[in-house]
Each structure stands twice: as structure tokens, then as C-alpha cells.
C-alpha positions as CSV (number, residue, x, y, z in Angstrom):
1,X,-42.8,51.4,-14.8
2,X,-39.9,51.4,-17.1
3,X,-38.1,49.6,-14.0
4,X,-40.7,47.4,-13.3
5,X,-41.2,46.6,-17.1
6,X,-37.4,46.1,-17.3
7,X,-37.1,43.6,-13.9
8,X,-40.5,41.8,-15.3
9,X,-38.5,40.8,-18.9
10,X,-35.3,39.1,-16.5
11,X,-37.2,37.2,-13.8
12,X,-38.1,34.5,-15.5
13,X,-35.3,32.0,-14.1
14,X,-33.2,32.4,-11.3
15,X,-30.2,33.3,-13.1
16,X,-31.7,36.3,-14.9
17,X,-32.8,37.2,-11.6
18,X,-29.3,37.1,-10.3
19,X,-28.3,39.2,-13.5
20,X,-30.5,42.0,-12.6
21,X,-29.7,42.2,-9.0
22,X,-26.3,42.4,-9.2
23,X,-25.5,43.6,-12.6
24,X,-28.3,45.1,-15.1
25,X,-29.8,47.1,-12.8
26,X,-28.1,47.7,-9.2
27,X,-29.1,51.3,-8.9
28,X,-32.7,50.5,-8.3
29,X,-31.8,50.0,-4.7
30,X,-34.6,49.5,-2.4
31,X,-34.7,48.5,1.2
32,X,-36.1,45.5,-0.2
33,X,-33.8,44.8,-3.5
34,X,-30.8,45.4,-1.1
35,X,-31.8,42.4,1.1
36,X,-32.6,40.2,-2.1
37,X,-29.0,41.3,-3.5
38,X,-27.5,39.9,-0.3
39,X,-29.5,36.5,0.2
40,X,-28.1,36.1,-3.9
41,X,-24.7,36.8,-2.8
42,X,-25.1,34.4,0.5
43,X,-26.4,31.5,-2.0
44,X,-23.4,32.2,-4.6
45,X,-21.1,32.3,-2.1
46,X,-22.1,29.0,-0.8
47,X,-22.4,27.7,-4.2
48,X,-18.3,28.3,-4.8
49,X,-17.8,27.3,-1.1
50,X,-18.8,23.8,-1.9
51,X,-17.6,23.5,-5.3
52,X,-13.6,24.6,-3.6
53,X,-14.2,21.9,-1.1
54,X,-15.3,19.2,-3.7
55,X,-12.2,20.3,-5.3
56,X,-10.5,19.4,-2.7
57,X,-11.9,16.2,-1.6
58,X,-9.2,13.1,-2.5
59,X,-10.1,10.3,-4.4
60,X,-9.9,8.1,-2.1
61,X,-12.9,9.9,-0.4
62,X,-14.7,8.2,-3.4
63,X,-13.0,4.5,-3.7
64,X,-15.1,1.9,-4.1
65,X,-15.1,-1.4,-1.6
66,X,-14.6,-4.5,-4.5
67,X,-16.1,-7.4,-2.6
68,X,-14.4,-11.5,-3.0
69,X,-16.3,-14.3,-2.1
70,X,-15.6,-18.1,-2.6
71,X,-17.5,-19.9,-5.7
72,X,-20.9,-20.2,-5.7
73,X,-21.0,-17.0,-4.1
74,X,-18.6,-14.8,-5.6
75,X,-18.9,-14.8,-9.4
76,X,-16.5,-13.2,-12.1
77,X,-18.8,-10.9,-13.5
78,X,-19.6,-7.0,-13.0
79,X,-17.4,-5.0,-11.4
80,X,-17.5,-6.4,-8.0
81,X,-19.3,-3.5,-6.2
82,X,-22.3,-5.0,-5.6
83,X,-22.0,-8.5,-6.0
84,X,-19.0,-10.1,-5.1
85,X,-16.5,-11.9,-7.8
86,X,-14.6,-15.3,-7.0
87,X,-11.1,-14.3,-7.6
88,X,-8.8,-11.5,-6.1
89,X,-7.4,-10.9,-9.6
90,X,-10.7,-10.1,-11.1
91,X,-11.2,-7.7,-8.3
92,X,-7.9,-6.1,-8.9
93,X,-8.5,-5.7,-12.8
94,X,-12.4,-3.8,-12.1
95,X,-10.5,-1.8,-9.4
96,X,-9.3,1.8,-9.8
97,X,-7.0,3.6,-8.0
98,X,-7.9,4.3,-4.4
99,X,-10.2,1.1,-4.1
100,X,-10.3,-1.6,-1.5
101,X,-10.3,-5.1,-2.7
102,X,-12.4,-6.5,0.3
103,X,-11.3,-10.9,0.6
104,X,-14.1,-12.8,2.8
105,X,-13.4,-16.2,4.7
106,X,-12.3,-19.0,2.5
107,X,-9.0,-20.6,0.6
108,X,-8.1,-18.6,-1.8
109,X,-5.8,-20.5,-4.5
110,X,-3.6,-18.2,-6.4
111,X,-2.3,-18.7,-10.1
112,X,-0.4,-16.1,-10.2
113,X,1.0,-13.1,-8.6
114,X,-1.5,-10.4,-7.7
115,X,-0.2,-7.0,-9.5
116,X,-2.5,-3.8,-9.6
117,X,-1.3,-2.2,-12.2
118,X,-0.5,1.4,-11.7
119,X,-3.2,2.2,-9.4
120,X,-3.5,2.4,-5.6
121,X,-5.2,-0.4,-4.0
122,X,-5.5,-2.1,-0.3
123,X,-6.1,-5.5,-0.1
124,X,-7.8,-6.4,3.7
125,X,-9.2,-9.6,4.7
126,X,-11.4,-11.1,6.9
127,X,-9.0,-12.0,9.4
128,X,-5.7,-14.3,9.6
129,X,-8.0,-17.2,10.8
130,X,-10.5,-16.9,8.4
131,X,-9.0,-15.1,4.7
132,X,-6.1,-17.5,3.4
133,X,-4.1,-16.9,0.3
134,X,-2.2,-19.8,-0.7
135,X,-0.3,-21.0,-3.9
136,X,-1.2,-23.3,-6.7
137,X,2.0,-24.9,-7.6
138,X,2.7,-23.1,-10.6
139,X,6.3,-21.8,-10.9
140,X,5.9,-18.3,-11.6
141,X,5.6,-17.9,-7.7
142,X,8.9,-18.7,-8.0
143,X,9.9,-15.0,-8.3
144,X,6.7,-13.2,-8.3
145,X,5.3,-13.4,-5.0
146,X,2.0,-13.1,-4.0
147,X,1.3,-9.6,-4.2
148,X,3.8,-7.9,-6.4
149,X,3.7,-4.1,-6.2
150,X,6.0,-2.2,-8.6
151,X,4.3,1.2,-9.8
152,X,5.6,4.4,-8.3
153,X,4.3,6.9,-6.7
154,X,1.5,4.5,-5.6
155,X,-0.4,3.3,-2.5
156,X,-0.8,-0.1,-1.4
157,X,-1.9,-2.4,1.7
158,X,-2.1,-5.9,3.0
159,X,-4.1,-6.4,6.0
160,X,-6.0,-9.0,8.1
161,X,-5.4,-12.5,6.5
162,X,-2.9,-15.6,6.1
163,X,-0.6,-15.9,3.3
164,X,0.6,-19.6,2.9
165,X,2.8,-21.2,1.3
166,X,3.1,-24.9,0.2
167,X,5.1,-28.2,0.9
168,X,8.3,-27.4,-1.1
169,X,7.9,-31.1,-2.2
170,X,5.4,-29.9,-5.0
171,X,8.2,-28.7,-7.5
172,X,6.8,-25.5,-8.4
173,X,5.1,-24.4,-5.4
174,X,7.6,-22.9,-3.9
175,X,6.5,-19.1,-2.6
176,X,9.8,-17.1,-2.7
177,X,8.2,-13.5,-1.4
178,X,4.6,-13.0,0.2
179,X,5.3,-9.4,-0.6
180,X,7.6,-7.6,-3.0
181,X,7.2,-4.1,-3.6
182,X,9.7,-1.9,-5.1
183,X,8.9,0.7,-7.8
184,X,10.3,0.3,-11.2
185,X,13.3,2.5,-11.9
186,X,16.3,2.0,-14.4
187,X,19.2,0.2,-13.7
188,X,21.1,0.6,-11.2
189,X,18.2,3.1,-10.0
190,X,19.5,6.9,-9.5
191,X,21.8,7.6,-6.2
192,X,19.5,8.9,-4.6
193,X,16.3,7.3,-5.8
194,X,13.8,9.5,-7.2
195,X,11.3,6.5,-7.1
196,X,8.6,5.5,-4.9
197,X,5.5,3.5,-3.3
198,X,3.7,3.7,0.2
199,X,3.3,-0.2,1.9
200,X,1.5,-1.4,4.5
201,X,1.6,-4.7,6.0
202,X,-0.5,-5.1,9.4
203,X,-2.2,-8.2,10.9
204,X,-1.2,-10.5,8.3
205,X,0.3,-14.1,9.0
206,X,2.7,-15.1,7.0
207,X,3.3,-19.1,6.9
208,X,6.6,-20.2,4.7
209,X,6.5,-23.4,2.8
210,X,6.9,-26.6,4.9
211,X,8.9,-29.6,4.1
212,X,12.4,-29.9,4.1
213,X,14.0,-27.7,3.0
214,X,11.4,-24.5,3.6
215,X,11.4,-22.4,0.3
216,X,9.9,-19.1,1.2
217,X,12.7,-16.9,1.8
218,X,11.6,-13.2,2.2
219,X,8.0,-12.4,3.9
220,X,8.3,-8.6,2.7
221,X,10.2,-6.9,0.7
222,X,11.1,-3.3,-0.1
223,X,13.8,-2.1,-2.0
224,X,15.0,1.3,-4.1
225,X,11.9,3.5,-2.7
226,X,11.5,6.7,-1.1
227,X,8.2,5.7,0.5
228,X,7.2,4.6,3.2
229,X,7.1,0.8,4.5
230,X,5.1,-0.3,7.8
231,X,4.9,-3.6,9.3
232,X,3.1,-4.1,12.1
233,X,1.2,-6.5,14.3
234,X,2.1,-9.9,12.0
235,X,3.1,-12.9,12.6
236,X,6.0,-14.6,10.6
237,X,6.9,-18.6,10.6
238,X,9.2,-20.7,8.3
239,X,10.7,-17.9,6.2
240,X,14.5,-19.1,5.5
241,X,15.6,-16.0,4.5
242,X,15.8,-12.2,5.8
243,X,12.0,-12.7,7.1
244,X,11.8,-8.9,6.5
245,X,13.8,-7.4,4.2
246,X,14.5,-3.7,3.1
247,X,17.0,-2.4,0.8
248,X,17.7,1.3,0.1
249,X,14.2,1.9,1.9
250,X,15.2,5.6,1.5
251,X,11.5,6.6,3.5
252,X,10.3,6.1,6.7
253,X,10.1,2.6,7.9
254,X,8.0,1.3,11.0
255,X,8.6,-2.7,11.8
256,X,6.7,-3.3,15.5
257,X,5.0,-5.6,17.5
258,X,5.9,-8.4,14.9
259,X,6.3,-12.3,16.6
260,X,8.7,-13.7,13.9
261,X,9.8,-17.3,14.3
262,X,12.7,-18.5,11.9
263,X,14.7,-22.3,11.6
264,X,17.7,-22.3,13.8
265,X,19.9,-23.4,10.8
266,X,18.3,-21.1,8.5
267,X,20.5,-17.9,7.4
268,X,19.7,-14.3,7.1
269,X,18.8,-12.0,9.7
270,X,15.1,-11.7,10.8
271,X,14.8,-7.8,10.1
272,X,17.7,-6.7,7.8
273,X,18.0,-2.9,6.7
274,X,20.8,-2.4,3.3
275,X,21.5,1.0,2.4
276,X,23.7,0.1,-0.5
277,X,26.2,2.2,-2.7
278,X,25.8,2.2,-6.1
279,X,27.7,0.2,-9.3
280,X,30.4,2.4,-8.8
281,X,30.3,1.7,-4.6
282,X,31.0,5.1,-4.5
283,X,27.4,6.7,-4.2
284,X,25.5,5.4,-1.2
285,X,21.7,5.4,-1.0
286,X,21.3,7.3,2.2
287,X,18.0,6.7,4.0
288,X,16.6,9.9,5.3
289,X,13.4,8.6,6.7
290,X,13.5,7.3,10.3
291,X,14.0,3.7,10.9
292,X,11.7,2.2,13.6
293,X,12.1,-1.3,15.2
294,X,10.3,-2.0,18.1
295,X,8.7,-4.2,20.5
296,X,8.9,-7.2,18.2
297,X,9.3,-10.8,19.7
298,X,11.9,-12.9,17.5
299,X,13.0,-16.4,18.2
300,X,15.5,-17.1,15.3
301,X,19.4,-17.6,15.2
302,X,20.1,-14.3,14.6
303,X,18.1,-10.5,14.7
304,X,17.9,-7.3,13.5
305,X,20.8,-6.4,11.0
306,X,21.2,-2.4,9.8
307,X,24.2,-2.3,7.5
308,X,25.1,1.1,5.8
309,X,27.4,1.1,2.2
310,X,27.1,-2.5,1.7
311,X,28.3,-2.9,-1.6
312,X,26.1,-3.4,-4.8
313,X,29.2,-5.3,-6.8
314,X,32.0,-6.3,-4.3
315,X,33.7,-4.9,-1.3
316,X,32.6,-2.4,0.2
317,X,31.0,0.9,-0.3
318,X,31.3,4.2,0.8
319,X,29.5,4.6,4.2
320,X,26.0,5.6,3.8
321,X,23.8,8.0,5.8
322,X,21.0,7.1,8.2
323,X,18.1,9.1,9.5
324,X,17.0,8.3,12.7
325,X,17.3,5.2,14.3
326,X,15.7,3.4,17.1
327,X,16.0,0.0,17.8
328,X,14.2,-1.1,21.2
329,X,11.9,-3.2,23.5
330,X,12.7,-6.3,20.9
331,X,13.1,-9.6,22.5
332,X,14.9,-11.9,20.5
333,X,15.5,-15.7,21.6
334,X,17.7,-18.2,20.2
335,X,17.2,-21.1,22.1
336,X,14.4,-22.5,20.6
337,X,13.3,-23.2,17.1
338,X,10.0,-23.8,15.2
């Protein structure tokens, strides 16, 4: 009876029952109580395992899709997760790190560079034929680029869209970069760099500024990054400088499956990988990640250029060390022009 009375006073909740069975009176063992203790232990173990798994779940598993559609369907109100907003800039402001911005059909005219501030964001269109981003002729596009990624230890992606310049006769419309990706760092950057971001650029069509002369200089630019970069399955036309330029890209680089058509009269390599020395020309930015440039179709006056020890100021600096370098399966045709 003593045990029964003691037990009854602790049976008003599941937690109290656990306390009685496991702590308060473990000596009051019967087969029935023993089975109960085992059941409670299994239940608690399940809770602990579930809590531990939740703690290990990456933030990206809880990412939110921010929707963008042309007006009047899209309206810049709310958080864009249920009802679409109208502009990529507004959706970017609503996004938190790890979110995706899903851009629907239409032509989206940008009035400034798209800059996700201190957060990882993916920008995904509905295919190059359906989702078009273009500039409005504002001078701030001359240097900034359509996408400008500058935050350290962040992941960025641009996929499934067209990025298009405007006729260069529109004085302020020159789009210098489609994507500019360089983590903010001291000047000059330390050697080796301790700053990095990851970039994925896939299934994107870049159409440089038309007119004479064309103005778009670089489709994708990365620099001073220990992160990874990949440019794949994309089409780039009418870009007059280095179509793809990677300076001090110390992490792994993949350039594969792209079609690049560049005016024969334009300067610069189509794919340029440069490992600069620092300001003293003494300390090189060694590239430790594998550099893979494969299966690209290039129509231009130049092809692939890899420079180790290119100077920061004047004269050649100390040669840099390149990681694994693979250049294969690329087709380069210098006989035709865009």
C-alpha cells in the first residue's frame, strides 16, 4: 500500500510517471514495472535521437522559395513565399540565407545590381527562353554587374535564365558583368587568401550589349576566392573581353559544356585563369583546387588562357603553383565570327 500510495501521488502526468519508474522507486520492481521502464526508456531514446537529428539538419533543408512574377500578377508586398512579388530586388530583400528566388516568365528590367547582402541565395529562372533579365540603361550597371556577390563564406547560384545587355547607343546601358563574384577583403588581399564564396552558374544565356562597339566585357568574373566556382551548360555571345575570367580563384573551378561565341576583333581570351602575385610581385596566389576546362565549344579569335604568376603591378611576379589542371575536349574555331 505504501508503494501504491507513493505511486498514485506521482501519476498525474507522463513526466511524473517517468520520474517514478526511473528515479523515485526503481526498487519497486515487478515484471510489469520492468516492462514499463523499458518502454519509457525507448520512448525517451526516440525523442533524443529525433532532437539530435533536427539539430544536425542543415539550414537549407528549411529554405523558402521566394516567388517573382511580372506585374500585375506579382506585387511587391508580403514575403513572396505564397503570393509572388514583382521585382527580384524586393524578393532578394525578403530572402534569408539559404532561400531560393524563383523567377517566372517575362522580361525583368533591373534598375540596379542584384546584391544579396550577407546571405546565400539561389536565383532560378524558368529557362533561358522564358526568363530574361536586362538593364534599364542606368549608369550604375557600368561596373556593378547584373548580379554582384561579395560576401564571404556564402553560396550563390544563377540558373535557367537569360541575362541580356542593351544597345550600346543607349549611353548608360553598358553591362560590364553578368555576374561579379568576389568576397570583400583587405587591399591588397592576403596571400594565400582566407576569403571565399561558392558560385554556380548553370544553363544561362548571356547576350552582350549589341551595337558598335559592344560593351559587355565579362560574362562571369570571380576573384580572390578560396571557394568553388562552376560555369556549365551556358551560352555566351557578343562579350568583348574575357568571356569568363577567374583571377586568384584558389578553390576548384569547373568550366564545362558551354558554347561561347565572341567577335573575332575583340581582345582577351574566352576562358582566362590567372594566378596573380601580390603587390610586391613576390608572393603568388597559389591555386590549390582542381581547374577543369572541358567540352566547351568556342568560336572566337582566342581560346583558353592559363597564367601562373601574372603580376599585380608591373613585370612578371613569382610563378604561382597550379593545382590539378585539365583542359580537354574543347572545340575552338577561329574562322567564323558572331
